[in-house]
C-alpha positions as semicolon CSV with decimal commas, in nm:
position;residue;x (nm);y (nm);z (nm)
1;X;-2,916;1,426;-0,313
2;X;-3,227;1,643;-0,326
3;X;-3,229;2,029;-0,402
4;X;-3,522;2,260;-0,386
5;X;-3,513;2,468;-0,711
6;X;-3,792;2,732;-0,757
7;X;-4,010;2,533;-0,513
8;X;-3,960;2,210;-0,710
9;X;-3,771;1,923;-0,568
10;X;-3,483;1,833;-0,802
11;X;-3,302;1,501;-0,764
12;X;-2,934;1,497;-0,850
13;X;-2,740;1,160;-0,859
14;X;-2,372;1,145;-0,810
15;X;-2,203;0,834;-0,942
16;X;-1,957;0,676;-0,710
17;X;-1,620;0,666;-0,876
18;X;-1,522;0,308;-0,970
19;X;-1,237;0,174;-0,751
20;X;-0,904;0,132;-0,903
21;X;-0,850;-0,252;-0,986
22;X;-0,493;-0,390;-0,943
23;X;-0,381;-0,726;-1,048
24;X;-0,068;-0,906;-0,922
25;X;0,079;-1,267;-0,934
26;X;0,011;-1,479;-0,646
27;X;0,306;-1,584;-0,428
28;X;0,563;-1,391;-0,644
29;X;0,840;-1,211;-0,459
30;X;0,903;-0,988;-0,767
31;X;0,568;-0,819;-0,671
32;X;0,690;-0,725;-0,331
33;X;0,659;-0,344;-0,396
34;X;0,284;-0,398;-0,427
35;X;0,264;-0,591;-0,100
36;X;0,464;-0,323;0,076
37;X;0,260;-0,040;-0,075
38;X;-0,069;-0,193;0,048
39;X;0,063;-0,290;0,395
40;X;0,225;0,042;0,464
41;X;-0,071;0,254;0,344
42;X;0,106;0,421;0,060
43;X;-0,201;0,398;-0,170
44;X;-0,414;0,565;0,110
45;X;-0,160;0,836;0,144
46;X;-0,226;0,926;-0,229
47;X;-0,600;0,902;-0,186
48;X;-0,628;0,588;-0,393
49;X;-0,906;0,344;-0,312
50;X;-0,857;0,011;-0,477
51;X;-0,949;-0,354;-0,511
52;X;-0,687;-0,615;-0,582
53;X;-0,691;-0,947;-0,760
54;X;-0,437;-1,237;-0,750
55;X;-0,354;-1,430;-1,065
56;X;-0,194;-1,761;-1,109
57;X;0,029;-1,631;-1,398
58;X;0,090;-1,344;-1,626
59;X;-0,102;-1,484;-1,919
60;X;-0,424;-1,495;-1,698
61;X;-0,360;-1,145;-1,582
62;X;-0,321;-1,028;-1,944
63;X;-0,651;-1,201;-2,018
64;X;-0,797;-0,991;-1,727
65;X;-0,658;-0,675;-1,892
66;X;-0,821;-0,779;-2,219
67;X;-1,161;-0,833;-2,038
68;X;-1,133;-0,486;-1,870
69;X;-1,133;-0,662;-1,533
70;X;-0,827;-0,474;-1,405
71;X;-0,680;-0,137;-1,470
72;X;-0,322;-0,175;-1,338
73;X;-0,114;-0,497;-1,309
74;X;0,213;-0,625;-1,163
75;X;0,322;-0,899;-1,393
76;X;0,605;-1,041;-1,606
77;X;0,741;-0,842;-1,895
78;X;0,724;-1,156;-2,108
79;X;0,350;-1,216;-2,101
80;X;0,294;-0,851;-2,121
81;X;0,490;-0,827;-2,443
82;X;0,372;-1,141;-2,605
83;X;-0,008;-1,082;-2,536
84;X;0,040;-0,718;-2,640
85;X;0,171;-0,837;-2,986
86;X;-0,015;-1,160;-3,042
87;X;-0,349;-1,092;-2,882
88;X;-0,367;-0,715;-2,916
89;X;-0,410;-0,647;-2,549
90;X;-0,349;-0,274;-2,537
91;X;-0,142;-0,208;-2,229
92;X;0,145;0,020;-2,152
93;X;0,440;-0,044;-1,923
94;X;0,479;0,248;-1,687
95;X;0,738;0,118;-1,446
96;X;0,975;-0,161;-1,370
97;X;0,929;-0,391;-1,071
98;X;1,248;-0,589;-1,073
99;X;1,547;-0,710;-1,289
100;X;1,707;-1,049;-1,282
101;X;1,567;-1,275;-1,013
102;X;1,591;-1,616;-1,189
103;X;1,824;-1,913;-1,185
104;X;1,903;-2,251;-1,322
105;X;1,864;-2,495;-1,039
106;X;2,003;-2,855;-1,063
107;X;2,016;-3,167;-0,856
108;X;2,332;-3,293;-0,700
109;X;2,604;-3,415;-0,945
110;X;2,527;-3,149;-1,211
111;X;2,794;-2,899;-1,172
112;X;2,737;-2,644;-1,450
113;X;2,531;-2,567;-1,760
114;X;2,750;-2,791;-1,986
115;X;2,639;-3,092;-1,777
116;X;2,277;-3,042;-1,884
117;X;2,333;-3,229;-2,202
118;X;2,101;-3,528;-2,206
119;X;1,917;-3,410;-1,901
120;X;1,557;-3,347;-1,826
121;X;1,529;-2,967;-1,782
122;X;1,205;-2,779;-1,702
123;X;1,096;-2,432;-1,805
124;X;0,778;-2,240;-1,719
125;X;0,677;-2,195;-2,084
126;X;0,811;-2,129;-2,425
127;X;0,868;-1,765;-2,488
128;X;0,909;-1,681;-2,118
129;X;1,211;-1,491;-2,004
130;X;1,332;-1,813;-1,839
131;X;1,306;-2,001;-2,169
132;X;1,527;-1,726;-2,336
133;X;1,773;-1,740;-2,044
134;X;1,810;-2,117;-2,083
135;X;1,861;-2,089;-2,457
136;X;2,130;-1,829;-2,398
137;X;2,303;-2,028;-2,130
138;X;2,305;-2,344;-2,342
139;X;2,425;-2,158;-2,645
140;X;2,732;-2,034;-2,448
141;X;2,823;-2,401;-2,400
142;X;2,770;-2,495;-2,762
143;X;2,431;-2,671;-2,682
144;X;2,072;-2,622;-2,773
145;X;1,737;-2,772;-2,692
146;X;1,801;-3,072;-2,922
147;X;2,076;-3,182;-2,681
148;X;1,838;-3,211;-2,386
149;X;1,651;-3,532;-2,295
150;X;1,371;-3,578;-2,539
151;X;1,496;-3,302;-2,766
152;X;1,317;-3,028;-2,568
153;X;1,266;-2,895;-2,217
154;X;0,980;-3,004;-2,003
155;X;0,707;-2,738;-1,951
156;X;0,547;-2,709;-1,614
157;X;0,444;-2,445;-1,361
158;X;0,735;-2,308;-1,148
159;X;0,551;-2,396;-0,825
160;X;0,581;-2,766;-0,936
161;X;0,949;-2,753;-1,015
162;X;1,103;-2,792;-0,666
163;X;0,887;-3,092;-0,605
164;X;0,972;-3,252;-0,922
165;X;1,332;-3,197;-0,875
166;X;1,328;-3,344;-0,521
167;X;1,144;-3,649;-0,660
168;X;1,420;-3,676;-0,934
169;X;1,137;-3,643;-1,197
170;X;1,353;-3,368;-1,358
171;X;1,719;-3,310;-1,339
172;X;1,718;-2,922;-1,342
173;X;1,491;-2,635;-1,401
174;X;1,498;-2,257;-1,456
175;X;1,243;-2,047;-1,273
176;X;1,196;-1,708;-1,087
177;X;1,208;-1,651;-0,719
178;X;1,109;-1,780;-0,479
179;X;1,108;-2,114;-0,660
180;X;1,479;-2,116;-0,693
181;X;1,550;-2,030;-0,333
182;X;1,311;-2,304;-0,206
183;X;1,502;-2,591;-0,356
184;X;1,834;-2,452;-0,233
185;X;1,707;-2,387;0,121
186;X;1,541;-2,732;0,141
187;X;1,864;-2,899;0,034
188;X;1,790;-3,087;-0,290
189;X;1,899;-2,819;-0,548
190;X;2,177;-2,580;-0,613
191;X;2,216;-2,287;-0,859
192;X;2,444;-2,356;-1,152
193;X;2,379;-2,025;-1,307
194;X;2,183;-1,711;-1,200
195;X;2,015;-1,484;-1,459
196;X;2,264;-1,220;-1,369
197;X;2,536;-1,460;-1,490
198;X;2,344;-1,525;-1,811
199;X;2,189;-1,189;-1,907
200;X;2,294;-0,916;-1,664
201;X;2,027;-0,651;-1,592
202;X;1,761;-0,831;-1,797
203;X;1,411;-0,688;-1,717
204;X;1,163;-0,925;-1,545
205;X;0,840;-0,790;-1,383
206;X;0,680;-0,461;-1,463
207;X;0,388;-0,232;-1,374
208;X;0,153;-0,200;-1,664
209;X;-0,180;-0,009;-1,726
210;X;-0,453;-0,044;-1,976
211;X;-0,363;0,221;-2,236
212;X;-0,712;0,351;-2,247
213;X;-0,703;0,394;-1,863
214;X;-0,361;0,570;-1,888
215;X;-0,499;0,815;-2,149
216;X;-0,812;0,898;-1,933
217;X;-0,645;0,900;-1,602
218;X;-0,287;1,030;-1,637
219;X;-0,266;1,211;-1,305
220;X;-0,396;0,893;-1,126
221;X;-0,143;0,683;-1,301
222;X;0,125;0,924;-1,186
223;X;0,013;0,877;-0,830
224;X;0,023;0,495;-0,875
225;X;0,385;0,520;-1,006
226;X;0,467;0,754;-0,702
227;X;0,337;0,481;-0,477
228;X;0,540;0,219;-0,656
229;X;0,856;0,427;-0,634
230;X;0,813;0,488;-0,264
231;X;0,752;0,118;-0,205
232;X;1,054;0,014;-0,400
233;X;1,279;0,260;-0,220
234;X;1,127;0,149;0,115
235;X;1,222;-0,209;0,048
236;X;1,592;-0,098;0,005
237;X;1,608;0,058;0,350
238;X;1,371;-0,169;0,553
239;X;1,489;-0,518;0,455
240;X;1,384;-0,696;0,774
241;X;1,033;-0,557;0,771
242;X;1,003;-0,616;0,396
243;X;1,089;-0,981;0,454
244;X;0,816;-1,003;0,715
245;X;0,569;-0,855;0,473
246;X;0,675;-1,101;0,194
247;X;0,630;-1,384;0,443
248;X;0,280;-1,277;0,518
249;X;0,184;-1,251;0,142
250;X;0,353;-1,568;0,027
251;X;0,341;-1,797;0,319
252;X;0,715;-1,880;0,268
253;X;0,974;-1,914;0,544
254;X;1,183;-1,614;0,634
255;X;1,486;-1,823;0,529
256;X;1,361;-1,883;0,172
257;X;1,257;-1,520;0,131
258;X;1,593;-1,398;0,254
259;X;1,784;-1,620;0,004
260;X;1,548;-1,533;-0,277
261;X;1,575;-1,149;-0,221
262;X;1,946;-1,173;-0,262
263;X;1,887;-1,282;-0,624
264;X;1,638;-1,001;-0,702
265;X;1,709;-0,649;-0,801
266;X;1,400;-0,432;-0,706
267;X;1,378;-0,125;-0,927
268;X;1,118;0,116;-1,074
269;X;1,276;0,248;-1,395
270;X;1,123;0,058;-1,698
271;X;1,394;-0,071;-1,938
272;X;1,282;0,005;-2,293
273;X;1,614;-0,132;-2,426
274;X;1,570;-0,450;-2,221
275;X;1,223;-0,498;-2,352
276;X;1,351;-0,444;-2,706
277;X;1,617;-0,698;-2,661
278;X;1,371;-0,946;-2,539
279;X;1,146;-0,888;-2,834
280;X;1,447;-0,946;-3,065
281;X;1,509;-1,282;-2,898
282;X;1,150;-1,374;-2,950
283;X;1,186;-1,302;-3,316
284;X;1,519;-1,473;-3,333
285;X;1,372;-1,795;-3,180
286;X;1,057;-1,788;-3,381
287;X;0,803;-1,702;-3,111
288;X;0,700;-1,372;-3,272
289;X;0,670;-1,302;-3,652
290;X;0,858;-0,991;-3,726
291;X;0,561;-0,886;-3,937
292;X;0,332;-0,911;-3,639
293;X;0,511;-0,623;-3,471
294;X;0,333;-0,310;-3,590
295;X;0,579;-0,091;-3,779
296;X;0,930;-0,017;-3,673
297;X;1,049;-0,206;-3,367
298;X;1,194;0,104;-3,203
299;X;0,862;0,294;-3,259
300;X;0,663;-0,003;-3,115
301;X;0,885;-0,013;-2,805
302;X;0,859;0,370;-2,756
303;X;0,475;0,335;-2,760
304;X;0,466;0,021;-2,551
305;X;0,717;0,138;-2,278
306;X;0,643;0,476;-2,119
307;X;0,958;0,596;-1,944
308;X;0,831;0,953;-1,911
309;X;0,599;0,905;-1,620
310;X;0,875;0,766;-1,390
311;X;1,103;1,047;-1,481
312;X;0,833;1,315;-1,422
313;X;0,736;1,163;-1,086
314;X;1,081;1,102;-0,978
C-alpha cells in the first residue's frame, strides 16, 4: 500500500497473517468433531482461516508439532503424553475429543480374555492406550504378556489388524475405532471386551496446541475450542448427517461407521485425572522413568492439561 506523506511516497507493507495449521489422524473416527467443524463451516463462523494436514499416527503428528509445522492437533492422548515427556515437545491439551472407543477383537472360538493365553495378540504399539488396556484386561484374569504366544504381543498398525485376523495370522487384537467395527461388520471378528469394560471413561483423543502458540494466541485458541465444542454437540444431535460426514472423510461404509460410533464417547472436557492415571500406568509398566517427569506429577499434569479454557468458553 502506498501513502503520500508530505509530497513523498511512502510504502507500507502489511504482512498477511499466517493461516492456522491443524493436524489430525487420517481415517480416525475419534477425530469426527474436526471433520464436522470443517464441513459445517464452524471455523469460518469464527473467522478462522486454516490449512489442515493428515498424519498416519500420533507420533508423526507430534513430530510435526516439534518441527513447528502445525499449531493445533487432534491426536491420541498417549503419543501426546509420551512425546511431551520423552522428546520435550511442548504442547498443551486444551480439550478432549473422545473417551473409550477401543476393543479387544478376537477370531471365532475365543470367547473371553482368559482364552488369550497362548494366543498371538496384536497391539498398535508399546505404551499406547491399547497396550495399557490389554495389560489391565489380562491382569484381571491373572495373566500377563509372558502368557501370550511368543511371550509378548505382536506390534502392527491398526489398519493391518483386521486383515491379519481374517487371514488367521493373529488370533486377536486391540485397536481403536473404526478398526474394531470393521472386523465385526465383515464377520471374522467379535469383541471380547470393550475399553469401557476394561477402563471406564478412559481418555483417548484430545485437542492439543503448541504451548508457545497458546501463550501468544489465547483468544484464537478460545475460538478453536468454541468450534470444537459446537462440533461435538452437533454430533450428538445430528447422528445421521454425522455418519455421512464420517463416511466422506474415512471412506468406510455407513454400517461400519454406525457400529463404531456406538463404541465411542464424543466429548470436549479434557480429563486431567485420566491423563494422570495413564501417566501412572506408563511409570508402572516401565515406559516412563519417574525421574523424567519434571517435578511433581500433579504439577506436571496441571501444566500439561488446561481445563480452564473449556470452562471459560463453555
